[in-house]
C-alpha positions in Angstrom: -21.3 -4.9 -5.2 -21.5 -5.2 -1.4 -22.7 -2.7 1.3 -20.2 -1.4 3.9 -20.8 -1.8 7.2 -20.1 1.4 9.4 -17.3 -0.6 11.1 -15.9 -1.5 7.7 -15.7 2.3 6.7 -13.9 3.2 9.9 -11.4 0.5 9.4 -11.0 2.0 5.9 -10.4 5.2 7.2 -7.8 3.8 9.4 -5.9 2.9 6.3 -6.4 6.5 5.2 -8.8 5.2 2.5 -12.1 7.3 2.3 -15.3 6.3 0.2 -16.0 10.0 -0.8 -14.9 12.4 -3.2 -11.7 14.6 -2.1 -12.5 18.1 -1.0 -9.0 19.0 -2.7 -8.7 16.6 -5.4 -5.1 16.1 -6.9 -5.1 13.3 -9.5 -6.7 9.9 -10.3 -4.7 6.4 -10.4 -5.4 6.9 -14.3 -3.6 10.3 -14.3 -0.8 8.8 -12.6 -0.5 6.0 -14.9 -0.3 8.2 -17.8 2.9 8.9 -19.3 2.1 12.5 -20.0 1.0 13.2 -16.6 3.1 11.3 -14.0 5.8 13.9 -13.1 2.9 16.3 -12.8 1.5 14.0 -10.3 4.5 13.3 -8.0 5.1 17.2 -8.2 1.3 17.5 -6.8 2.6 15.2 -3.9 5.7 17.0 -3.5 4.0 20.5 -2.8 1.4 18.8 -0.4 4.0 17.1 1.7 6.5 19.5 1.5 9.1 16.8 0.5 12.4 18.3 -0.5 12.7 16.7 -4.0 11.0 14.0 -6.2 12.9 11.1 -4.8 11.5 11.7 -1.4 8.1 12.5 -2.8 7.7 9.3 -4.7 8.7 7.1 -1.4 6.1 9.2 0.7 3.4 8.7 -1.9 4.2 5.0 -2.3 3.7 4.9 1.6 0.2 6.1 0.9 -0.3 3.7 -1.9 0.8 1.0 0.4 -1.7 1.6 3.1 -4.6 1.0 0.2 -2.7 -2.4 -0.8 -2.8 -3.3 2.9 -6.5 -2.3 3.2 -7.0 -4.6 0.1 -5.4 -7.5 1.8 -6.8 -7.0 4.9 -10.3 -7.1 3.7 -9.5 -10.0 1.6 -8.5 -12.0 4.7 -11.0 -10.6 7.1 -14.3 -10.1 4.9 -13.6 -11.9 1.5 -13.9 -8.6 -0.1 -11.9 -6.0 -2.1 -12.2 -2.8 -3.8 -12.4 -3.4 -7.6 -13.1 -0.3 -9.3 -11.3 1.2 -12.6 -8.3 3.4 -12.3 -10.7 6.6 -13.3 -12.4 6.0 -10.0 -9.4 6.0 -7.5 -8.5 9.6 -6.5 -6.1 11.1 -4.5 -6.7 14.1 -2.4 -4.8 16.4 -0.3 -6.0 16.0 3.4 -5.2 16.9 6.9 -4.3 14.2 9.2 -2.7 14.1 12.7 -1.7 17.8 12.1 0.2 17.4 8.9 -0.9 17.8 5.3 -0.9 14.4 3.3 -2.4 12.7 0.3 -5.2 10.0 0.8 -6.8 7.5 -1.4 -10.5 8.2 -2.3 -12.6 5.5 -3.9 -16.6 4.5 -4.7 -18.2 2.3 -1.9 -20.1 0.7 -5.0 -17.0 -0.7 -6.3 -16.6 -3.1 -3.7 -17.1 -6.9 -4.7 -17.3 -10.3 -3.0 -14.4 -12.8 -3.6 -14.7 -16.5 -3.2 -12.5 -18.5 -1.3 -10.9 -20.2 -4.5 -10.2 -16.6 -6.0 -8.0 -15.5 -3.4 -4.8 -16.4 -5.3 -5.8 -14.7 -8.6 -7.0 -11.4 -6.4 -3.9 -11.5 -4.5 -2.2 -11.6 -7.8 -3.9 -8.8 -9.3 -3.3 -6.6 -6.1 0.4 -7.1 -6.5 0.1 -6.2 -10.2 -1.1 -3.2 -9.4 1.5 -2.2 -7.1 4.2 -3.2 -9.5 2.6 -1.2 -12.2 2.3 2.0 -9.9 6.2 1.4 -8.9 7.3 1.0 -12.3 5.4 4.3 -13.3 6.8 6.3 -10.3 10.3 5.0 -11.5 9.7 6.7 -14.9 10.0 10.2 -13.6 12.4 9.6 -10.5 15.4 7.6 -9.3 13.8 6.2 -6.1 15.0 2.6 -5.8 12.2 -0.3 -6.4 13.2 -2.2 -3.1 12.4 1.1 -1.2 9.1 1.1 -2.6 8.3 -2.4 -2.1 9.6 -2.2 1.4 7.3 0.8 1.7 4.2 -1.9 1.2 5.9 -4.5 3.4 6.5 -2.6 6.4 2.7 -2.5 6.8 2.0 -6.1 5.8 4.6 -7.2 8.6 2.4 -5.9 11.3 -1.1 -6.6 9.5 0.0 -10.3 8.9 1.1 -10.4 13.0 -2.1 -9.3 13.9 -4.4 -11.4 12.0 -2.5 -14.6 12.7 -2.9 -13.8 16.1 -6.6 -13.3 15.9 -8.7 -16.9 15.7 -11.2 -15.3 13.5 -8.7 -14.6 10.7 -5.7 -16.6 11.5 -6.8 -19.2 8.9 -7.5 -17.1 6.0 -4.7 -15.0 7.0 -2.1 -18.0 7.0 -3.5 -19.1 3.5 -3.2 -15.7 2.0 0.4 -15.1 3.5 1.3 -18.5 2.1 0.2 -17.1 -1.4 2.1 -14.0 -1.0 5.3 -16.1 -0.4 4.5 -18.5 -3.6 7.0 -17.4 -6.3 4.4 -18.4 -8.7 2.1 -15.4 -7.5 4.9 -13.1 -8.5 5.4 -14.3 -12.2 5.9 -11.1 -14.6 6.6 -9.1 -11.4 9.8 -10.7 -9.9 11.7 -14.0 -10.1 10.9 -15.1 -6.5 8.2 -13.7 -4.1 9.7 -10.4 -2.9 7.8 -10.7 0.3 9.2 -14.3 1.1 12.7 -12.7 0.5 11.8 -9.5 2.9 10.6 -12.2 5.5 13.8 -14.1 5.3 12.1 -17.4 6.5 10.7 -15.9 9.7 7.2 -15.3 10.9 6.0 -12.0 10.8 5.7 -12.0 14.9 9.2 -12.7 14.9 10.4 -9.9 13.3 8.6 -7.1 14.9 10.8 -4.6 16.5 13.7 -5.7 14.5 15.5 -3.6 11.5 14.1 -5.8 8.9 14.1 -3.0 6.0 17.4 -2.6 4.0 16.5 0.7 2.8 15.3 4.1 4.1 12.0 5.3 3.1 13.0 9.1 3.6 10.3 9.8 6.2 13.0 11.6 8.1 13.2 14.1 4.8 9.4 15.1 5.2 8.3 18.2 7.4 6.2 16.8 10.2 7.5 13.2 10.0 10.3 11.4 11.8 12.9 9.1 11.1 11.4 5.6 11.4 12.1 3.7 14.7 13.8 0.9 12.8 15.3 2.5 9.9 18.5 0.9 8.7 20.5 4.0 8.7 20.2 4.3 12.5 23.4 2.8 14.4 
């Protein structure tokens, strides 16, 4: 267990991750991964977000999960720390942000732990395995493309690694972690090749900013209060 600083807590909040219990709880990660409850969880997201159908709700939710995944990788590179709690201790709750109703992630501060430098590869693999598990579970109740859901994570990662690689205080660790993310071995049992390396297409994150790198639409345009992304592949 590690003690989070006020700055770290503010950074968590910027990823829509909070360390208290939600005032309006919807479900836990364990609920989402329960075959009997998955559809009810996504329907709860649909209701809160105002999404028109389960496919849009699933993509919307995965963008929120993507923020948590990115938070984990940011904390790993910057502080050598991650959240490492049980599935019962990650809750999703309804909250209002920027005037819109949304779904955010709530976890316990006591579940943060220190990660040693030689553990980064295993920890990154564990983070990716969790993302893969959530994606596979969501797809048991919706027809949303797995590529769409992975790209919902990668879009945040692109900007995040651009920032960390440009910062001398995080550049070395971010480079090491990025190399792990691009290594095919890290993706064993998830995909035959690194999905993130495929997304980058041999380019550096900074080279891909302000380009239409996504190949699928995330459906933000279909969620009330949100707009079509500036680099949506559906734009002419």
